[in-house]
C-alpha positions in Angstrom: 21.3 -56.3 3.8 20.8 -57.7 7.2 22.5 -57.9 10.6 23.7 -61.4 11.3 23.7 -63.6 14.4 27.3 -62.7 15.3 27.2 -58.9 15.2 27.7 -58.3 11.6 26.1 -57.5 8.3 25.3 -59.9 5.5 24.7 -59.0 1.9 22.7 -61.6 -0.2 24.4 -61.6 -3.6 20.9 -61.7 -5.2 20.3 -58.2 -3.6 23.3 -56.5 -5.2 22.0 -53.1 -6.5 23.9 -53.4 -9.8 24.3 -57.0 -11.0 26.4 -56.0 -14.0 26.7 -59.1 -16.2 26.1 -61.6 -13.4 22.9 -63.6 -13.8 20.5 -64.3 -11.0 20.1 -68.1 -10.6 17.0 -69.1 -8.6 16.4 -72.7 -9.7 18.4 -74.4 -6.9 17.3 -72.3 -4.0 16.0 -75.3 -2.0 19.3 -77.2 -2.2 21.7 -74.2 -2.1 19.8 -72.3 0.5 19.3 -69.1 -1.5 19.4 -67.7 -5.0 22.9 -66.7 -6.2 24.7 -64.7 -8.8 26.3 -66.6 -11.7 29.0 -65.3 -14.0 27.6 -67.0 -17.1 29.7 -65.3 -19.7 30.4 -68.2 -22.1 34.1 -67.8 -21.6 34.2 -64.0 -21.5 34.4 -62.4 -18.1 31.2 -60.6 -17.2 30.8 -57.0 -16.1 31.3 -56.4 -12.3 28.4 -56.6 -9.9 28.4 -53.9 -7.2 26.5 -52.8 -4.2 27.0 -50.8 -1.0 27.2 -52.2 2.5 26.1 -50.1 5.5 28.2 -51.2 8.5 27.3 -50.5 12.1 30.7 -48.8 12.5 34.0 -48.3 10.9 37.0 -50.4 11.9 38.2 -54.0 11.4 35.8 -56.4 9.8 36.4 -60.0 8.7 34.8 -60.6 5.3 33.1 -63.9 4.4 32.0 -65.0 0.9 29.6 -67.8 0.3 30.7 -69.7 -2.8 31.9 -73.0 -4.1 34.2 -74.5 -6.7 31.9 -76.1 -9.3 34.7 -78.2 -11.0 36.7 -79.7 -8.1 39.9 -81.5 -8.7 41.3 -79.4 -11.5 44.4 -77.2 -11.4 42.7 -73.9 -12.4 39.0 -74.1 -11.5 36.9 -72.2 -14.0 34.7 -70.3 -11.6 37.3 -67.9 -10.2 36.4 -64.4 -9.1 37.6 -61.6 -6.8 35.8 -59.6 -4.2 36.8 -55.9 -3.9 36.0 -53.7 -1.0 36.1 -50.0 -2.0 38.1 -51.0 -5.0 40.7 -53.1 -3.2 40.6 -56.8 -3.8 40.5 -59.2 -0.9 43.6 -61.5 -0.8 41.9 -64.8 -1.8 40.7 -65.7 -5.2 37.2 -67.2 -4.7 35.6 -70.1 -6.5 38.6 -72.4 -6.0 37.4 -74.1 -2.8 35.4 -75.7 -1.2 33.6 -78.2 -3.4 30.3 -77.6 -1.6 28.6 -74.3 -0.7 30.2 -72.7 2.3 31.3 -69.4 3.8 34.9 -68.8 2.8 37.2 -66.5 4.8 38.2 -63.5 2.8 40.4 -61.9 5.4 40.2 -58.7 7.5 39.6 -55.3 6.1 40.0 -51.9 7.8 37.2 -49.5 6.9 37.4 -45.7 7.5 33.7 -45.2 6.9 30.4 -47.0 7.6 29.5 -47.3 4.0 31.7 -49.4 1.7 31.4 -50.5 -1.9 31.4 -54.3 -2.5 32.3 -55.5 -6.0 32.2 -59.0 -7.5 34.8 -59.3 -10.3 34.6 -62.3 -12.6 37.9 -63.6 -13.9 36.9 -66.3 -16.4 33.4 -66.0 -17.8 32.9 -69.6 -16.8 30.1 -69.6 -14.2 31.7 -68.4 -11.0 29.1 -68.1 -8.4 28.4 -66.1 -5.2 25.5 -66.4 -2.8 26.5 -63.7 -0.4 29.1 -61.5 1.3 29.2 -60.9 5.1 31.1 -58.6 7.4 31.7 -60.1 10.9 33.4 -58.7 14.0 34.7 -62.1 15.2 36.3 -65.0 13.5 33.2 -67.0 12.9 31.1 -66.9 9.7 27.3 -66.4 9.8 25.4 -69.3 11.4 22.8 -69.6 8.6 23.7 -71.4 5.4 22.8 -68.3 3.3 22.3 -64.6 3.8 19.1 -64.5 1.8 16.7 -65.5 4.6 18.5 -63.9 7.5 16.8 -61.3 9.7 13.2 -62.5 9.3 10.6 -59.8 9.1 6.8 -60.0 9.3 5.4 -61.3 6.0 3.1 -59.2 4.0 -0.3 -60.9 3.8 -2.3 -61.2 0.6 -5.6 -62.9 0.0 -6.9 -64.1 -3.4 -9.5 -66.5 -4.8 -6.8 -68.6 -6.3 -3.0 -68.8 -5.9 -1.1 -70.3 -8.9 2.6 -71.1 -8.2 4.7 -71.5 -11.3 4.5 -69.3 -14.4 5.3 -71.8 -17.1 2.8 -72.6 -19.9 0.6 -74.6 -17.5 0.6 -72.0 -14.7 0.1 -69.1 -17.0 -2.9 -70.8 -18.7 -4.3 -71.7 -15.3 -4.1 -68.1 -14.0 -5.6 -66.6 -17.2 -8.4 -69.1 -17.5 -9.4 -68.6 -13.8 -9.2 -64.8 -14.2 -11.4 -64.8 -17.3 -13.9 -66.7 -15.2 -13.9 -63.8 -12.8 -11.5 -65.1 -10.1 -8.9 -62.8 -8.4 -5.7 -64.7 -9.1 -2.1 -64.4 -7.7 0.5 -65.8 -10.1 3.9 -66.5 -8.4 6.9 -67.0 -10.6 10.6 -66.7 -9.8 11.9 -65.7 -13.2 11.7 -62.4 -15.0 9.9 -64.0 -18.0 6.9 -66.3 -18.1 6.9 -69.6 -20.0 9.2 -71.9 -18.2 10.8 -74.3 -20.6 9.2 -72.4 -23.5 10.7 -69.1 -22.5 13.8 -67.5 -24.0 15.8 -68.8 -21.0 15.4 -72.4 -22.1 13.8 -72.3 -25.6 11.8 -75.5 -26.0 9.1 -75.6 -28.5 5.5 -76.4 -27.4 4.6 -79.9 -28.6 1.2 -81.6 -28.6 -2.2 -80.5 -29.5 -3.1 -76.9 -28.4 -6.9 -77.4 -28.8 -7.9 -74.4 -26.6 -7.7 -70.8 -27.9 -6.0 -69.7 -24.7 -3.2 -72.3 -25.1 -2.7 -70.9 -28.6 -2.3 -67.4 -27.1 0.2 -68.4 -24.5 2.4 -71.0 -26.2 5.8 -70.5 -27.7 5.4 -70.1 -31.4 9.0 -71.0 -32.3 11.1 -74.2 -32.5 13.8 -75.4 -30.2 16.6 -73.0 -29.5 15.2 -70.2 -31.7 15.8 -66.6 -30.4 12.2 -65.8 -31.4 11.1 -67.3 -28.1 11.7 -63.9 -26.7 8.9 -62.5 -28.9 6.5 -65.2 -27.4 7.7 -64.1 -23.9 6.7 -60.6 -24.6 3.3 -61.6 -25.9 2.7 -63.9 -22.9 3.7 -61.2 -20.5 1.4 -58.7 -22.1 -1.5 -61.1 -21.8 -0.9 -61.4 -18.1 -0.3 -57.8 -17.5 -3.4 -56.8 -19.4 -5.6 -59.2 -17.4 -7.0 -57.1 -14.5 -7.9 -60.2 -12.4 -4.3 -61.5 -12.4 -1.7 -60.1 -10.0 1.7 -61.2 -11.2 4.4 -61.6 -8.6 7.3 -61.9 -10.8 10.6 -62.5 -9.0 8.8 -64.3 -6.1 9.7 -67.9 -5.2 7.5 -70.0 -3.1 9.3 -71.4 -0.1 6.7 -73.3 1.9 3.0 -73.6 2.8 0.9 -73.2 5.8 -1.6 -76.0 6.4 -5.0 -75.9 8.2 -5.1 -77.5 11.6 -6.5 -80.7 10.1 -3.5 -80.8 7.8 -5.7 -81.8 4.8 -5.8 -78.4 3.2 -3.4 -75.5 2.4 -4.1 -72.3 4.2 -1.4 -70.2 2.4 1.7 -70.4 0.3 4.7 -68.5 1.7 7.1 -67.0 -0.7 10.2 -64.7 -0.9 11.2 -62.0 -3.3 14.2 -63.6 -5.1 16.5 -60.5 -4.7 15.7 -59.1 -1.3 14.4 -62.2 0.5 11.3 -60.2 1.6 8.7 -62.7 2.8 5.0 -62.7 1.9 2.0 -64.9 2.6 -0.6 -65.7 -0.1 -3.9 -67.1 1.2 -6.8 -68.5 -0.9 -9.4 -71.2 -0.8 -7.7 -73.0 -3.7 -4.2 -73.5 -4.9 -2.6 -74.6 -8.2 0.8 -76.4 -8.2 2.4 -75.6 -11.5 6.0 -75.6 -10.2 7.0 -78.7 -12.3 8.8 -80.2 -9.3 5.6 -80.4 -7.3 6.9 -78.2 -4.5 3.5 -76.9 -3.2 2.2 -80.5 -3.0 5.4 -81.7 -1.4 5.4 -79.0 1.3 1.7 -79.7 1.9 2.2 -83.4 2.4 0.5 -84.5 -0.8 1.0 -88.1 -2.0 3.5 -88.3 -4.8 5.8 -90.5 -6.8 9.2 -90.1 -8.3 10.8 -92.7 -10.6 9.5 -95.6 -12.6 6.8 -98.0 -11.6 7.2 -101.8 -12.1 5.4 -103.1 -15.2 3.2 -105.3 -13.2 1.7 -102.5 -11.1 -0.4 -101.0 -13.9 0.2 -103.6 -16.6 2.4 -101.2 -18.6 4.4 -102.8 -21.4 6.9 -100.0 -21.5 7.7 -100.0 -17.8 10.7 -101.8 -16.3 10.3 -105.2 -14.6 11.3 -103.6 -11.3 10.5 -100.2 -9.9 13.4 -97.7 -9.6 14.2 -94.0 -9.1 15.0 -93.3 -12.7 13.3 -90.3 -14.4 13.6 -88.5 -17.7 16.7 -86.4 -17.7 17.4 -82.7 -18.1 18.8 -80.8 -21.1 20.6 -77.6 -22.0 20.1 -77.1 -25.8 22.7 -74.7 -27.2 23.9 -73.0 -30.4 27.0 -71.3 -31.8 27.3 -68.8 -34.6 29.9 -67.5 -37.1 31.6 -64.2 -36.2 33.2 -61.9 -38.7 36.7 -62.8 -37.5 38.6 -65.6 -35.8 37.7 -65.9 -32.1 39.8 -68.0 -29.7 38.2 -70.5 -27.3 40.1 -73.0 -25.2 41.8 -75.3 -24.8 39.8 -76.1 -21.6 41.4 -79.0 -19.8 38.8 -78.9 -17.1 35.9 -79.3 -19.6 37.2 -81.4 -22.5 37.3 -84.7 -20.7 33.6 -84.3 -19.8 32.8 -84.2 -23.6 34.0 -87.8 -23.8 35.3 -87.3 -27.3 32.1 -85.6 -28.7 33.0 -82.7 -30.9 30.1 -80.3 -31.6 29.1 -76.7 -32.4 25.5 -77.2 -31.2 23.3 -79.5 -29.1 19.7 -80.5 -29.3 17.2 -82.2 -26.9 19.3 -85.4 -26.8 22.0 -83.6 -24.9 20.4 -84.9 -21.7 21.8 -85.9 -18.4 20.5 -87.0 -15.0 18.3 -89.9 -15.8 19.7 -91.9 -13.0 20.2 -89.0 -10.6 17.9 -87.0 -8.3 16.9 -84.1 -10.6 15.8 -82.1 -7.6 18.4 -82.7 -5.0 21.2 -82.9 -7.6 19.9 -80.4 -10.0 22.9 -78.1 -9.8 25.4 -80.9 -10.4 23.4 -82.1 -13.4 23.4 -78.6 -14.8 27.1 -78.1 -14.2 27.9 -81.4 -15.9 26.1 -80.3 -19.0 27.9 -77.0 -19.0 31.2 -78.8 -18.9 30.1 -81.0 -21.7 29.1 -78.0 -23.8 32.2 -76.1 -23.2 34.4 -79.1 -23.7 32.8 -80.3 -26.9 32.9 -76.7 -28.4 36.6 -76.4 -27.3 37.4 -79.6 -29.2 35.5 -78.3 -32.2 37.5 -75.0 -32.2 40.6 -77.0 -32.9 39.3 -77.4 -36.4 40.3 -74.4 -38.6 36.8 -74.5 -40.2 35.4 -73.4 -36.8 37.9 -70.7 -36.1 35.3 -67.9 -36.4 32.6 -69.7 -34.4 31.4 -68.3 -31.0 29.0 -69.6 -28.5 25.7 -68.0 -29.1 23.1 -69.5 -26.7 23.9 -71.7 -23.8 21.2 -71.6 -21.1 22.0 -71.9 -17.4 18.4 -72.9 -16.5 17.8 -76.6 -16.8 15.2 -77.9 -19.1 13.5 -80.5 -16.9 11.2 -83.2 -18.1 10.2 -85.1 -15.0 10.5 -85.2 -11.2 7.8 -85.4 -8.6 4.3 -86.5 -9.8 1.6 -85.6 -7.4 -1.2 -88.2 -7.1 -4.8 -87.7 -7.8 -7.8 -90.0 -7.7 -6.8 -91.2 -11.1 -3.2 -91.9 -12.2 -2.9 -91.7 -15.9 -1.1 -94.7 -17.3 0.4 -96.0 -20.5 -2.8 -97.9 -21.2 -5.0 -94.8 -20.9 -2.8 -93.3 -23.6 -2.6 -96.4 -25.7 -6.3 -97.3 -25.4 -7.6 -93.7 -25.4 -9.7 -94.3 -22.3 -12.9 -92.3 -22.7 -13.0 -90.7 -19.2 -16.4 -89.3 -18.3 -14.6 -86.4 -16.7 -12.1 -85.7 -19.6 -11.0 -82.1 -19.5 -8.0 -82.1 -21.9 -6.5 -84.1 -24.8 -3.1 -85.3 -25.5 -1.6 -86.3 -28.9 2.1 -86.6 -28.4 3.8 -89.9 -28.5 4.8 -91.8 -25.3 8.2 -90.2 -25.5 10.6 -92.0 -23.1 14.3 -91.4 -23.2 17.3 -93.7 -22.4 21.0 -93.6 -22.6 22.2 -93.9 -26.2 25.5 -95.6 -25.2 28.9 -94.0 -25.3 28.9 -90.5 -23.8 26.8 -90.2 -20.6 25.0 -87.1 -21.8 23.5 -88.4 -25.1 20.2 -90.1 -25.1 17.8 -91.8 -27.6 14.0 -92.0 -27.4 11.2 -94.4 -28.0 8.1 -92.7 -29.4 5.2 -94.9 -30.1 2.3 -92.8 -31.3 -1.3 -93.7 -30.5 -3.3 -90.6 -31.5 -5.6 -88.4 -29.4 -6.4 -89.5 -25.9 -8.1 -88.0 -22.9 -6.9 -86.6 -19.6 -9.4 -86.7 -16.7 -10.2 -84.1 -14.1 -9.5 -86.6 -11.4 -5.8 -86.6 -12.4 -5.6 -82.8 -11.8 -6.2 -82.5 -8.1 -4.5 -84.1 -5.1 -6.1 -87.1 -3.6 -5.2 -86.1 0.0 -4.8 -82.3 0.0 -8.3 -81.2 -0.5 -7.8 -77.8 -2.1 -4.7 -78.5 -4.2 -4.9 -78.6 -8.0 -2.1 -79.6 -10.3 -1.2 -78.5 -13.8 1.9 -79.4 -15.8 4.4 -82.3 -15.5 3.7 -82.7 -11.7 0.1 -84.0 -12.4 -1.0 -87.5 -11.5 0.6 -90.0 -13.9 2.9 -92.9 -14.0 6.4 -92.5 -15.4 5.3 -94.0 -18.7 2.0 -92.2 -18.6 3.8 -88.9 -18.2 5.8 -89.6 -21.4 3.2 -88.1 -23.6 1.3 -85.3 -21.7 4.4 -83.7 -20.3 4.7 -81.5 -23.5 3.7 -78.0 -23.1 0.6 -77.5 -25.3 -0.9 -80.4 -23.4 0.1 -79.0 -20.0 -1.4 -75.7 -21.1 -4.7 -77.5 -21.6 -4.3 -78.8 -18.0 -3.9 -75.2 -16.9 -7.1 -74.1 -18.7 -8.9 -77.0 -17.1 -7.8 -76.3 -13.5 -8.5 -72.6 -14.0 -12.0 -73.2 -15.2 -12.5 -75.8 -12.5 -11.4 -73.5 -9.7 -14.0 -71.0 -10.8 -16.7 -73.7 -10.8 -15.6 -75.0 -7.4 -15.9 -71.5 -5.8 -19.1 -70.7 -7.6 -20.9 -73.8 -6.2 -18.9 -74.2 -3.0 -17.5 -77.5 -4.1 -14.3 -79.2 -3.3 -12.4 -80.6 -6.3 -13.3 -84.2 -5.4 -16.9 -83.4 -5.0 -16.9 -81.8 -8.5 -15.6 -85.0 -10.0 -18.4 -87.0 -8.4 -21.2 -84.8 -9.8 -22.0 -85.5 -13.4 -23.9 -82.2 -13.8 -20.9 -80.2 -12.6 -18.5 -82.2 -14.7 -20.6 -81.4 -17.8 -20.6 -77.8 -16.7 -16.8 -77.8 -16.4 -16.4 -79.4 -19.9 -18.7 -76.7 -21.3 -16.7 -74.0 -19.6 -13.5 -75.4 -21.2 -15.1 -75.8 -24.6 -14.7 -78.4 -27.3 -15.6 -82.0 -27.7 -15.4 -84.6 -25.0 -16.4 -88.3 -24.8 -20.2 -88.3 -25.2 -20.4 -84.5 -25.5 -20.1 -82.9 -29.0 -18.6 -79.5 -29.2 -21.5 -77.1 -28.6 -19.8 -74.5 -30.8 -20.4 -76.8 -33.7 -24.1 -77.3 -33.2 -25.8 -77.3 -36.6 -22.7 -78.2 -38.4 -22.3 -81.2 -40.7 -18.6 -82.4 -40.6 -17.2 -84.6 -43.3 -14.0 -86.2 -42.2 -11.3 -87.7 -44.5 -12.2 -91.1 -43.0 -15.8 -90.9 -44.3 -15.3 -93.2 -47.3 -18.8 -92.8 -48.7 -18.5 -89.1 -49.0 -14.8 -88.5 -49.7 -12.9 -89.6 -52.8 -9.1 -89.5 -53.0 -7.4 -89.5 -56.3 -3.7 -89.9 -56.7 -0.9 -90.2 -54.2 -2.3 -89.5 -50.7 -0.9 -90.9 -47.5 -2.5 -91.5 -44.1 -1.3 -89.0 -41.6 -1.0 -88.9 -37.8 1.4 -86.8 -35.9 2.3 -85.7 -32.4 0.7 -82.2 -32.6 -2.8 -83.5 -33.4 -4.9 -80.6 -34.6 -7.0 -82.9 -36.8 -10.5 -84.2 -36.8 -11.1 -87.8 -36.0 -8.3 -90.3 -35.9 -6.0 -88.7 -38.5 -5.8 -87.0 -41.9 -4.4 -87.4 -45.4 -1.6 -85.6 -47.0 0.0 -85.3 -50.4 3.7 -84.6 -50.7 3.8 -84.2 -54.5 1.1 -82.3 -56.3 -0.3 -82.6 -59.8 -3.5 -82.6 -61.9 -4.2 -86.2 -60.9 -3.9 -85.7 -57.2 -7.0 -84.3 -55.5 -9.5 -85.0 -52.7 -13.3 -84.5 -53.3 -15.7 -84.1 -50.4 -19.4 -84.6 -51.4 -21.5 -82.3 -49.3 -24.8 -83.7 -47.9 -27.5 -81.0 -48.4 -30.6 -81.6 -46.4 -32.3 -78.2 -46.8 -31.9 -75.5 -49.4 -30.3 -72.3 -48.2 -27.1 -70.4 -47.8 -24.4 -72.4 -46.2 -21.0 -71.5 -44.7 -18.3 -73.8 -45.9 -15.3 -74.4 -43.6 -12.1 -76.3 -44.0 -9.5 -77.4 -41.4 -5.9 -78.6 -41.7 -2.9 -79.0 -39.4 0.5 -77.4 -39.7 3.7 -79.5 -39.3 7.4 -78.9 -39.8 7.5 -80.9 -43.1 6.6 -77.8 -45.1 3.0 -77.2 -45.8 1.9 -75.5 -49.0 1.3 -71.8 -49.0 -1.3 -71.5 -51.8 -3.6 -74.6 -52.0 -6.3 -74.3 -54.6 -9.8 -75.3 -53.3 -12.9 -75.4 -55.5 -16.4 -75.3 -54.2 -19.2 -76.6 -56.4 -22.5 -75.2 -55.4 -26.0 -74.6 -56.8 -25.0 -71.5 -58.8 -21.7 -72.6 -60.1 -18.1 -73.2 -58.9 -16.1 -70.9 -56.7 -12.3 -71.2 -56.5 -10.3 -70.0 -53.5 -6.7 -70.6 -52.2 -5.7 -71.3 -48.6 -2.4 -71.0 -46.8 -1.7 -74.3 -45.0 1.3 -72.9 -43.2 -1.0 -71.0 -40.9 -3.9 -71.7 -38.6 -3.2 -75.3 -37.5 -6.3 -77.1 -36.1 -8.6 -74.1 -36.7 -11.8 -74.0 -38.8 -11.4 -71.6 -41.7 -14.4 -70.0 -43.4 -13.9 -70.6 -47.1 -17.2 -69.1 -48.5 -20.9 -68.7 -48.1 -22.7 -70.4 -51.0 -26.2 -71.6 -52.0 -26.8 -75.3 -51.6 -30.0 -77.1 -52.8 -30.9 -80.7 -52.4 -30.5 -82.7 -55.6 -28.0 -80.3 -57.1 -24.4 -81.8 -56.6 -22.3 -80.0 -54.1 -18.6 -80.6 -53.5 -15.4 -79.3 -52.0 -12.3 -80.3 -53.9 -8.8 -79.9 -52.5 -6.3 -79.7 -55.4 -2.6 -80.0 -55.5 -1.5 -78.8 -58.9 1.1 -76.1 -58.7 1.5 -76.2 -54.9 4.8 -75.7 -53.3 4.6 -78.0 -50.3 2.6 -80.6 -48.5 -1.2 -80.5 -49.0 -3.5 -81.7 -46.2 -7.0 -83.2 -46.6 -8.6 -83.5 -43.2 -12.2 -82.3 -42.8 -14.9 -80.1 -44.3 -17.8 -78.6 -42.5 -21.0 -77.0 -43.7 -23.5 -75.0 -41.7 -26.8 -73.6 -42.9 -27.0 -70.0 -42.0 -30.1 -68.7 -43.8 -32.4 -68.9 -46.8 -31.2 -68.4 -50.4 
């Protein structure tokens, strides 16, 4: 609550003491001017929001309400709500005008006391919105566009080794990776849960190869739209809260940066608490932009791109002939469920035309809009169009008696974004780097997802189709993860340095999580050796140190954790024999050795894979097996036989668990000259059996 420029008091809606059923929407703060409260009740009016206002004196006050009509041009706008002062409604119904965010005159009230109760009362359950309420002595509204930032106070000052802005998968991985390397890290995030698109607020599954153990800890373990995403949120939050080197500023939204006098570095990120508007300043020698929209880089003057490059610029076959501003669109994936009785819904004349004849009770990733709009400046309009589409298509479906008992279950109000600003590094990842699997000397992450580009499917403007050519595992270089002109800015997530086509694959969250691990480890290395990110890239010794810190195999550098291992891949024709009906496998989530794997969909006594083990020295050997998990239904009890110097050992493995990990099968005696073999069998299995790679490691004498 703040005094305004015209002798009055303003109440940011975000700061209401009791929000009731109203949701705090922070995602459009830059375009709206503040966070706001949203009555997202899926057609059922939400519980009142209430707070108290402390007025300078009793008497006559003119009340102003900052709001808008989110569906202009209809007879009964859906976002209607009332404002009550001490239980008495103001005369106007709000949410019916204007079309854009403005202060709306609520009339004059007479107060007998200096403390009054202010109530927001939703009338529809269909996304009415309020950014603030103000009490003014005169006839003019507050000067500022929003009450949230009025009455500036001195910002609290904080200093860290690293400031990470954005608590999605990439940002969370960056913060944890840096913290585990000993850095003191601030993690700024404007939502109550971590995970971004993977969180329960949006519920997108994490695609691509996880590769790093930290990514496996942080990622969402559930598929699109599944309520189980909330469990992953809790695990993710616990990881961050238990890490003593990370200070989480949940509910804080970055709002700008301070630059050094030379304007080539960031001195601090400025942020505000999303409810109170309280300002703070976060200083550090290094910063990570994991905002998705590239806000930190944008405010710092970092070079960036937005839209599609022309095909000729980088020789990309999947790019358009001419450059344009088109990006991948945004989605709201949604579900409905059966109730135990008939539940009315609709008709909704303000929503049904937006559905364009599409009748549905759920929507997946291809409910996507905004490809040809500015997903940053027009984000609210894109989201609102998708809400109308969902409500309209469900209203049409409810006309069918078979859907009489269906109710909307999950409809997010936070946009699932795929692409916006791409901050530029010394390397811009392109289609050809993915297609040709460029072996960057400074590779720090891998991608395996297809180049997944979306386009309008035709017909309804919110339905898309995709092209998904798959090229296997490729490399992401360190030089694409720092800004080429802001010397202490690192990037992780979909705002990293790539072309539009190049981003089509690494934008998925297991891959962006790997980026987070890389920049977190790199930040520690930069501070340890007093290096700037570009200088690290130019030093082969430090690049190798960074790769070792991250762990795993990189071009020209075997995985040090596998020193002493002998790995037999399915592609080693001289050592692996396949009998029966095996197919060559390659899929978007990777988690395989080499260029692919084999799989058998139907088992039997005549379908097996035999790996001959090369034994160079007698001794006890640990036998390991790896496989990947996919959604086509892996087998739960796969028989594996191990032939060794003292006989044959039989074990079973569950191929529904542990994707991409090495699993210890047994420790057995192996002697040169005595046949040794691992055989993966399929008889009696209840799903798909994978044959990828076997590893042996001598661990001692017999």
